VMD Tcl script that builds the backbone (N, CA, C; Angstrom):
set m [mol new atoms 345]
animate dup $m
set s [atomselect $m all]
$s set {name element resname resid chain x y z} {
  {N N THR 1 A -58.733 -28.604 -35.551}
  {CA C THR 1 A -59.644 -27.916 -34.657}
  {C C THR 1 A -61.077 -28.160 -35.107}
  {N N GLY 2 A -62.042 -27.763 -34.260}
  {CA C GLY 2 A -63.445 -27.946 -34.586}
  {C C GLY 2 A -63.849 -27.212 -35.849}
  {N N LYS 3 A -63.337 -25.993 -36.030}
  {CA C LYS 3 A -63.679 -25.198 -37.210}
  {C C LYS 3 A -63.165 -25.863 -38.488}
  {N N GLU 4 A -61.931 -26.355 -38.457}
  {CA C GLU 4 A -61.376 -27.055 -39.619}
  {C C GLU 4 A -62.174 -28.320 -39.916}
  {N N ALA 5 A -62.543 -29.058 -38.876}
  {CA C ALA 5 A -63.331 -30.277 -39.063}
  {C C ALA 5 A -64.672 -29.954 -39.691}
  {N N ASP 6 A -65.297 -28.835 -39.279}
  {CA C ASP 6 A -66.581 -28.434 -39.861}
  {C C ASP 6 A -66.445 -28.128 -41.347}
  {N N VAL 7 A -65.355 -27.454 -41.725}
  {CA C VAL 7 A -65.120 -27.117 -43.132}
  {C C VAL 7 A -64.965 -28.395 -43.946}
  {N N HIS 8 A -64.155 -29.319 -43.469}
  {CA C HIS 8 A -63.939 -30.570 -44.190}
  {C C HIS 8 A -65.213 -31.393 -44.242}
  {N N SER 9 A -65.963 -31.426 -43.142}
  {CA C SER 9 A -67.205 -32.184 -43.085}
  {C C SER 9 A -68.207 -31.657 -44.103}
  {N N SER 10 A -68.261 -30.346 -44.281}
  {CA C SER 10 A -69.195 -29.769 -45.256}
  {C C SER 10 A -68.808 -30.146 -46.682}
  {N N ARG 11 A -67.583 -30.602 -46.872}
  {CA C ARG 11 A -67.112 -31.028 -48.198}
  {C C ARG 11 A -67.124 -32.555 -48.326}
  {N N GLY 12 A -67.721 -33.254 -47.355}
  {CA C GLY 12 A -67.839 -34.699 -47.432}
  {C C GLY 12 A -66.665 -35.471 -46.869}
  {N N THR 13 A -65.833 -34.809 -46.085}
  {CA C THR 13 A -64.658 -35.457 -45.501}
  {C C THR 13 A -64.878 -35.684 -44.020}
  {N N LEU 14 A -64.514 -36.864 -43.545}
  {CA C LEU 14 A -64.588 -37.187 -42.132}
  {C C LEU 14 A -63.179 -37.202 -41.572}
  {N N ILE 15 A -62.937 -36.419 -40.523}
  {CA C ILE 15 A -61.627 -36.379 -39.876}
  {C C ILE 15 A -61.724 -37.147 -38.574}
  {N N LEU 16 A -60.850 -38.134 -38.419}
  {CA C LEU 16 A -60.857 -38.969 -37.228}
  {C C LEU 16 A -59.522 -38.854 -36.510}
  {N N ASP 17 A -59.568 -38.796 -35.190}
  {CA C ASP 17 A -58.340 -38.859 -34.384}
  {C C ASP 17 A -58.050 -40.327 -34.129}
  {N N ILE 18 A -56.864 -40.761 -34.507}
  {CA C ILE 18 A -56.466 -42.148 -34.310}
  {C C ILE 18 A -55.308 -42.169 -33.332}
  {N N ASP 19 A -55.473 -42.905 -32.237}
  {CA C ASP 19 A -54.452 -42.998 -31.204}
  {C C ASP 19 A -53.278 -43.843 -31.698}
  {N N THR 20 A -52.099 -43.293 -31.619}
  {CA C THR 20 A -50.892 -44.058 -31.951}
  {C C THR 20 A -50.136 -44.432 -30.681}
  {N N SER 21 A -50.804 -44.307 -29.548}
  {CA C SER 21 A -50.216 -44.658 -28.241}
  {C C SER 21 A -48.890 -43.947 -28.005}
  {N N GLY 22 A -48.823 -42.696 -28.440}
  {CA C GLY 22 A -47.632 -41.896 -28.184}
  {C C GLY 22 A -46.472 -42.175 -29.112}
  {N N GLY 23 A -46.590 -43.181 -29.970}
  {CA C GLY 23 A -45.504 -43.515 -30.883}
  {C C GLY 23 A -45.804 -43.023 -32.283}
  {N N GLN 24 A -44.939 -43.383 -33.190}
  {CA C GLN 24 A -45.108 -42.988 -34.583}
  {C C GLN 24 A -45.766 -44.083 -35.409}
  {N N VAL 25 A -45.923 -45.281 -34.841}
  {CA C VAL 25 A -46.448 -46.423 -35.579}
  {C C VAL 25 A -47.957 -46.485 -35.416}
  {N N LEU 26 A -48.641 -46.611 -36.515}
  {CA C LEU 26 A -50.093 -46.677 -36.517}
  {C C LEU 26 A -50.541 -48.116 -36.313}
  {N N ASP 27 A -51.437 -48.339 -35.368}
  {CA C ASP 27 A -52.006 -49.654 -35.103}
  {C C ASP 27 A -53.112 -49.888 -36.131}
  {N N LEU 28 A -52.839 -50.729 -37.132}
  {CA C LEU 28 A -53.800 -50.927 -38.217}
  {C C LEU 28 A -55.110 -51.518 -37.733}
  {N N GLU 29 A -55.057 -52.415 -36.768}
  {CA C GLU 29 A -56.298 -53.009 -36.248}
  {C C GLU 29 A -57.157 -51.931 -35.592}
  {N N ASN 30 A -56.542 -51.074 -34.797}
  {CA C ASN 30 A -57.262 -49.965 -34.172}
  {C C ASN 30 A -57.839 -49.031 -35.239}
  {N N LEU 31 A -57.031 -48.702 -36.241}
  {CA C LEU 31 A -57.480 -47.839 -37.329}
  {C C LEU 31 A -58.715 -48.425 -38.008}
  {N N LEU 32 A -58.667 -49.705 -38.360}
  {CA C LEU 32 A -59.794 -50.326 -39.050}
  {C C LEU 32 A -61.018 -50.410 -38.146}
  {N N ASP 33 A -60.842 -50.640 -36.863}
  {CA C ASP 33 A -61.975 -50.640 -35.927}
  {C C ASP 33 A -62.669 -49.279 -35.912}
  {N N VAL 34 A -61.880 -48.202 -35.899}
  {CA C VAL 34 A -62.444 -46.848 -35.899}
  {C C VAL 34 A -63.181 -46.580 -37.209}
  {N N LEU 35 A -62.589 -46.999 -38.329}
  {CA C LEU 35 A -63.250 -46.792 -39.627}
  {C C LEU 35 A -64.567 -47.555 -39.694}
  {N N ILE 36 A -64.567 -48.809 -39.262}
  {CA C ILE 36 A -65.788 -49.616 -39.276}
  {C C ILE 36 A -66.854 -48.991 -38.387}
  {N N ALA 37 A -66.460 -48.504 -37.215}
  {CA C ALA 37 A -67.410 -47.869 -36.297}
  {C C ALA 37 A -68.042 -46.628 -36.919}
  {N N ASN 38 A -67.367 -46.049 -37.916}
  {CA C ASN 38 A -67.881 -44.866 -38.605}
  {C C ASN 38 A -68.511 -45.215 -39.953}
  {N N GLY 39 A -68.792 -46.502 -40.169}
  {CA C GLY 39 A -69.494 -46.936 -41.375}
  {C C GLY 39 A -68.632 -47.105 -42.612}
  {N N ILE 40 A -67.322 -47.065 -42.450}
  {CA C ILE 40 A -66.418 -47.211 -43.596}
  {C C ILE 40 A -65.989 -48.676 -43.675}
  {N N THR 41 A -66.386 -49.343 -44.762}
  {CA C THR 41 A -66.095 -50.771 -44.897}
  {C C THR 41 A -65.177 -51.088 -46.069}
  {N N ARG 42 A -64.855 -50.101 -46.901}
  {CA C ARG 42 A -63.908 -50.289 -48.005}
  {C C ARG 42 A -62.889 -49.168 -47.918}
  {N N LEU 43 A -61.644 -49.518 -48.193}
  {CA C LEU 43 A -60.560 -48.557 -48.044}
  {C C LEU 43 A -59.594 -48.698 -49.202}
  {N N LEU 44 A -59.289 -47.601 -49.855}
  {CA C LEU 44 A -58.261 -47.571 -50.888}
  {C C LEU 44 A -56.972 -47.108 -50.222}
  {N N VAL 45 A -55.957 -47.945 -50.285}
  {CA C VAL 45 A -54.679 -47.626 -49.657}
  {C C VAL 45 A -53.642 -47.423 -50.749}
  {N N GLU 46 A -53.074 -46.243 -50.793}
  {CA C GLU 46 A -51.990 -45.953 -51.718}
  {C C GLU 46 A -50.785 -45.575 -50.877}
  {N N GLY 47 A -49.694 -46.180 -51.156}
  {CA C GLY 47 A -48.508 -45.861 -50.377}
  {C C GLY 47 A -47.294 -46.554 -50.944}
  {N N GLY 48 A -46.211 -46.334 -50.289}
  {CA C GLY 48 A -44.959 -46.954 -50.715}
  {C C GLY 48 A -44.802 -48.340 -50.121}
  {N N PRO 49 A -43.604 -48.890 -50.222}
  {CA C PRO 49 A -43.353 -50.253 -49.776}
  {C C PRO 49 A -43.680 -50.504 -48.302}
  {N N THR 50 A -43.434 -49.549 -47.438}
  {CA C THR 50 A -43.696 -49.743 -46.009}
  {C C THR 50 A -45.188 -49.888 -45.735}
  {N N VAL 51 A -45.982 -49.025 -46.340}
  {CA C VAL 51 A -47.436 -49.090 -46.154}
  {C C VAL 51 A -47.986 -50.378 -46.758}
  {N N TRP 52 A -47.544 -50.701 -47.969}
  {CA C TRP 52 A -47.981 -51.934 -48.628}
  {C C TRP 52 A -47.725 -53.140 -47.749}
  {N N GLN 53 A -46.490 -53.272 -47.286}
  {CA C GLN 53 A -46.113 -54.445 -46.504}
  {C C GLN 53 A -46.868 -54.503 -45.176}
  {N N ALA 54 A -47.095 -53.363 -44.553}
  {CA C ALA 54 A -47.832 -53.345 -43.281}
  {C C ALA 54 A -49.241 -53.896 -43.466}
  {N N PHE 55 A -49.930 -53.455 -44.501}
  {CA C PHE 55 A -51.289 -53.948 -44.744}
  {C C PHE 55 A -51.278 -55.417 -45.158}
  {N N LEU 56 A -50.342 -55.805 -46.012}
  {CA C LEU 56 A -50.279 -57.211 -46.426}
  {C C LEU 56 A -50.003 -58.130 -45.242}
  {N N ARG 57 A -49.017 -57.775 -44.422}
  {CA C ARG 57 A -48.667 -58.612 -43.267}
  {C C ARG 57 A -49.807 -58.696 -42.260}
  {N N SER 58 A -50.615 -57.641 -42.168}
  {CA C SER 58 A -51.713 -57.624 -41.197}
  {C C SER 58 A -52.840 -58.574 -41.582}
  {N N GLY 59 A -52.914 -58.939 -42.873}
  {CA C GLY 59 A -53.992 -59.813 -43.331}
  {C C GLY 59 A -55.276 -59.072 -43.636}
  {N N PHE 60 A -55.246 -57.748 -43.646}
  {CA C PHE 60 A -56.449 -56.958 -43.885}
  {C C PHE 60 A -56.729 -56.692 -45.358}
  {N N VAL 61 A -55.867 -57.156 -46.242}
  {CA C VAL 61 A -56.025 -56.888 -47.678}
  {C C VAL 61 A -56.870 -57.991 -48.308}
  {N N ASP 62 A -57.938 -57.598 -49.016}
  {CA C ASP 62 A -58.739 -58.594 -49.728}
  {C C ASP 62 A -58.671 -58.421 -51.238}
  {N N GLU 63 A -58.107 -57.311 -51.692}
  {CA C GLU 63 A -57.946 -57.101 -53.138}
  {C C GLU 63 A -56.772 -56.167 -53.380}
  {N N VAL 64 A -55.996 -56.479 -54.411}
  {CA C VAL 64 A -54.853 -55.649 -54.798}
  {C C VAL 64 A -54.933 -55.401 -56.299}
  {N N CYS 65 A -54.757 -54.157 -56.691}
  {CA C CYS 65 A -54.685 -53.794 -58.111}
  {C C CYS 65 A -53.264 -53.287 -58.370}
  {N N VAL 66 A -52.586 -53.925 -59.300}
  {CA C VAL 66 A -51.204 -53.565 -59.616}
  {C C VAL 66 A -51.140 -53.153 -61.076}
  {N N VAL 67 A -50.616 -51.973 -61.329}
  {CA C VAL 67 A -50.390 -51.522 -62.700}
  {C C VAL 67 A -48.893 -51.591 -62.950}
  {N N HIS 68 A -48.529 -52.372 -63.949}
  {CA C HIS 68 A -47.123 -52.537 -64.315}
  {C C HIS 68 A -46.874 -51.739 -65.587}
  {N N GLY 69 A -45.986 -50.776 -65.498}
  {CA C GLY 69 A -45.673 -49.937 -66.644}
  {C C GLY 69 A -44.685 -50.595 -67.576}
  {N N ALA 70 A -44.843 -50.303 -68.843}
  {CA C ALA 70 A -43.953 -50.868 -69.856}
  {C C ALA 70 A -42.628 -50.115 -69.939}
  {N N GLY 71 A -42.630 -48.880 -69.471}
  {CA C GLY 71 A -41.431 -48.048 -69.578}
  {C C GLY 71 A -40.469 -48.278 -68.425}
  {N N THR 72 A -39.409 -47.508 -68.433}
  {CA C THR 72 A -38.399 -47.572 -67.393}
  {C C THR 72 A -38.701 -46.498 -66.355}
  {N N ALA 73 A -38.649 -46.878 -65.091}
  {CA C ALA 73 A -38.909 -45.929 -64.015}
  {C C ALA 73 A -37.744 -44.957 -63.886}
  {N N ALA 74 A -38.064 -43.809 -63.349}
  {CA C ALA 74 A -37.023 -42.821 -63.076}
  {C C ALA 74 A -36.101 -43.363 -61.987}
  {N N THR 75 A -34.974 -42.725 -61.817}
  {CA C THR 75 A -34.061 -43.138 -60.750}
  {C C THR 75 A -34.690 -42.813 -59.403}
  {N N ASP 76 A -34.112 -43.336 -58.347}
  {CA C ASP 76 A -34.577 -43.120 -56.979}
  {C C ASP 76 A -35.975 -43.685 -56.719}
  {N N VAL 77 A -36.379 -44.701 -57.471}
  {CA C VAL 77 A -37.665 -45.355 -57.251}
  {C C VAL 77 A -37.428 -46.596 -56.404}
  {N N ILE 78 A -38.251 -46.762 -55.372}
  {CA C ILE 78 A -38.167 -47.961 -54.535}
  {C C ILE 78 A -39.268 -48.905 -55.006}
  {N N PRO 79 A -38.907 -50.045 -55.577}
  {CA C PRO 79 A -39.942 -50.949 -56.076}
  {C C PRO 79 A -40.719 -51.590 -54.937}
  {N N VAL 80 A -42.026 -51.707 -55.123}
  {CA C VAL 80 A -42.859 -52.397 -54.150}
  {C C VAL 80 A -42.674 -53.898 -54.331}
  {N N ILE 81 A -42.602 -54.322 -55.579}
  {CA C ILE 81 A -42.413 -55.734 -55.921}
  {C C ILE 81 A -41.413 -55.786 -57.064}
  {N N SER 82 A -40.516 -56.744 -57.025}
  {CA C SER 82 A -39.638 -56.932 -58.173}
  {C C SER 82 A -39.949 -58.292 -58.779}
  {N N GLY 83 A -39.939 -58.368 -60.083}
  {CA C GLY 83 A -40.228 -59.624 -60.766}
  {C C GLY 83 A -41.721 -59.902 -60.860}
  {N N ASP 84 A -42.054 -61.167 -61.020}
  {CA C ASP 84 A -43.443 -61.607 -61.181}
  {C C ASP 84 A -44.214 -61.400 -59.878}
  {N N PRO 85 A -45.317 -60.640 -59.904}
  {CA C PRO 85 A -46.059 -60.398 -58.663}
  {C C PRO 85 A -46.888 -61.596 -58.184}
  {N N ASP 86 A -47.162 -62.584 -59.057}
  {CA C ASP 86 A -48.020 -63.714 -58.661}
  {C C ASP 86 A -47.511 -64.435 -57.406}
  {N N PRO 87 A -46.244 -64.874 -57.376}
  {CA C PRO 87 A -45.763 -65.567 -56.171}
  {C C PRO 87 A -45.747 -64.665 -54.936}
  {N N HIS 88 A -45.457 -63.379 -55.153}
  {CA C HIS 88 A -45.427 -62.439 -54.029}
  {C C HIS 88 A -46.791 -62.390 -53.346}
  {N N PHE 89 A -47.850 -62.212 -54.129}
  {CA C PHE 89 A -49.182 -62.099 -53.541}
  {C C PHE 89 A -49.736 -63.445 -53.099}
  {N N ALA 90 A -49.304 -64.534 -53.723}
  {CA C ALA 90 A -49.738 -65.867 -53.307}
  {C C ALA 90 A -49.325 -66.133 -51.857}
  {N N ALA 91 A -48.195 -65.589 -51.444}
  {CA C ALA 91 A -47.737 -65.761 -50.063}
  {C C ALA 91 A -48.706 -65.129 -49.062}
  {N N PHE 92 A -49.564 -64.223 -49.541}
  {CA C PHE 92 A -50.556 -63.558 -48.692}
  {C C PHE 92 A -51.974 -64.031 -49.008}
  {N N ARG 93 A -52.066 -65.222 -49.651}
  {CA C ARG 93 A -53.344 -65.835 -50.027}
  {C C ARG 93 A -54.145 -64.970 -50.991}
  {N N LEU 94 A -53.466 -64.223 -51.845}
  {CA C LEU 94 A -54.104 -63.420 -52.886}
  {C C LEU 94 A -53.812 -64.068 -54.228}
  {N N LYS 95 A -54.870 -64.416 -54.936}
  {CA C LYS 95 A -54.719 -65.114 -56.219}
  {C C LYS 95 A -55.052 -64.183 -57.379}
  {N N PRO 96 A -54.449 -64.436 -58.557}
  {CA C PRO 96 A -54.795 -63.637 -59.736}
  {C C PRO 96 A -56.290 -63.753 -60.032}
  {N N HIS 97 A -56.916 -62.623 -60.259}
  {CA C HIS 97 A -58.345 -62.585 -60.545}
  {C C HIS 97 A -58.611 -62.081 -61.969}
  {N N ALA 98 A -57.897 -61.045 -62.373}
  {CA C ALA 98 A -58.092 -60.475 -63.708}
  {C C ALA 98 A -56.798 -59.823 -64.166}
  {N N ARG 99 A -56.684 -59.719 -65.473}
  {CA C ARG 99 A -55.512 -59.082 -66.073}
  {C C ARG 99 A -55.968 -58.445 -67.379}
  {N N ARG 100 A -55.573 -57.190 -67.600}
  {CA C ARG 100 A -55.911 -56.559 -68.870}
  {C C ARG 100 A -54.914 -55.455 -69.200}
  {N N SER 101 A -54.874 -55.151 -70.469}
  {CA C SER 101 A -53.963 -54.113 -70.955}
  {C C SER 101 A -54.608 -52.750 -70.783}
  {N N LEU 102 A -53.775 -51.806 -70.405}
  {CA C LEU 102 A -54.163 -50.396 -70.323}
  {C C LEU 102 A -53.163 -49.646 -71.192}
  {N N GLY 103 A -53.390 -49.664 -72.484}
  {CA C GLY 103 A -52.397 -49.126 -73.405}
  {C C GLY 103 A -51.166 -50.009 -73.353}
  {N N ALA 104 A -50.005 -49.406 -73.077}
  {CA C ALA 104 A -48.765 -50.174 -72.993}
  {C C ALA 104 A -48.563 -50.801 -71.613}
  {N N ASP 105 A -49.408 -50.430 -70.645}
  {CA C ASP 105 A -49.286 -50.943 -69.277}
  {C C ASP 105 A -50.211 -52.140 -69.067}
  {N N THR 106 A -50.006 -52.845 -67.956}
  {CA C THR 106 A -50.837 -54.002 -67.624}
  {C C THR 106 A -51.404 -53.846 -66.226}
  {N N LEU 107 A -52.718 -54.051 -66.109}
  {CA C LEU 107 A -53.400 -54.054 -64.817}
  {C C LEU 107 A -53.603 -55.493 -64.393}
  {N N ARG 108 A -53.175 -55.816 -63.178}
  {CA C ARG 108 A -53.406 -57.140 -62.597}
  {C C ARG 108 A -54.195 -56.944 -61.312}
  {N N ILE 109 A -55.246 -57.750 -61.151}
  {CA C ILE 109 A -56.055 -57.696 -59.946}
  {C C ILE 109 A -55.924 -59.036 -59.224}
  {N N TYR 110 A -55.642 -58.949 -57.938}
  {CA C TYR 110 A -55.511 -60.128 -57.085}
  {C C TYR 110 A -56.593 -60.057 -56.008}
  {N N ARG 111 A -57.178 -61.201 -55.682}
  {CA C ARG 111 A -58.194 -61.255 -54.639}
  {C C ARG 111 A -57.878 -62.350 -53.640}
  {N N ARG 112 A -58.326 -62.114 -52.416}
  {CA C ARG 112 A -58.110 -63.078 -51.339}
  {C C ARG 112 A -58.855 -64.373 -51.619}
  {N N GLU 113 A -58.182 -65.479 -51.325}
  {CA C GLU 113 A -58.822 -66.782 -51.433}
  {C C GLU 113 A -59.888 -66.893 -50.352}
  {N N SER 114 A -60.948 -67.621 -50.622}
  {CA C SER 114 A -61.950 -67.887 -49.593}
  {C C SER 114 A -61.349 -68.792 -48.530}
  {N N PRO 115 A -61.754 -68.582 -47.278}
  {CA C PRO 115 A -61.188 -69.426 -46.197}
  {C C PRO 115 A -61.567 -70.872 -46.330}
}
mol reanalyze $m
mol bondsrecalc $m
mol representation Tube
mol addrep $m
């Protein structure tokens, strides 16, 4: 509602209505057009495998940061990537850019190749 939007706006949050054309599937191109029209040009996307794959397949990803843990994941975890992530991201024209240790974990950054 307008009152809720005012409360969020006073805290620095912008609430946007995004048309899903009556379905449950979000049109990523439409979403990004609305964000750009509102001055938002960088987006941090956190999600599970479905969200990851949707953004990757759309071609809208220009950078990916992957943290690989040294430990064993709990049960009921759905992996986003299994095995070496380099070939996975290469299929989306994302190349290794940086790699560093974060304690026992490893951070890998991939960036889009120039056209």
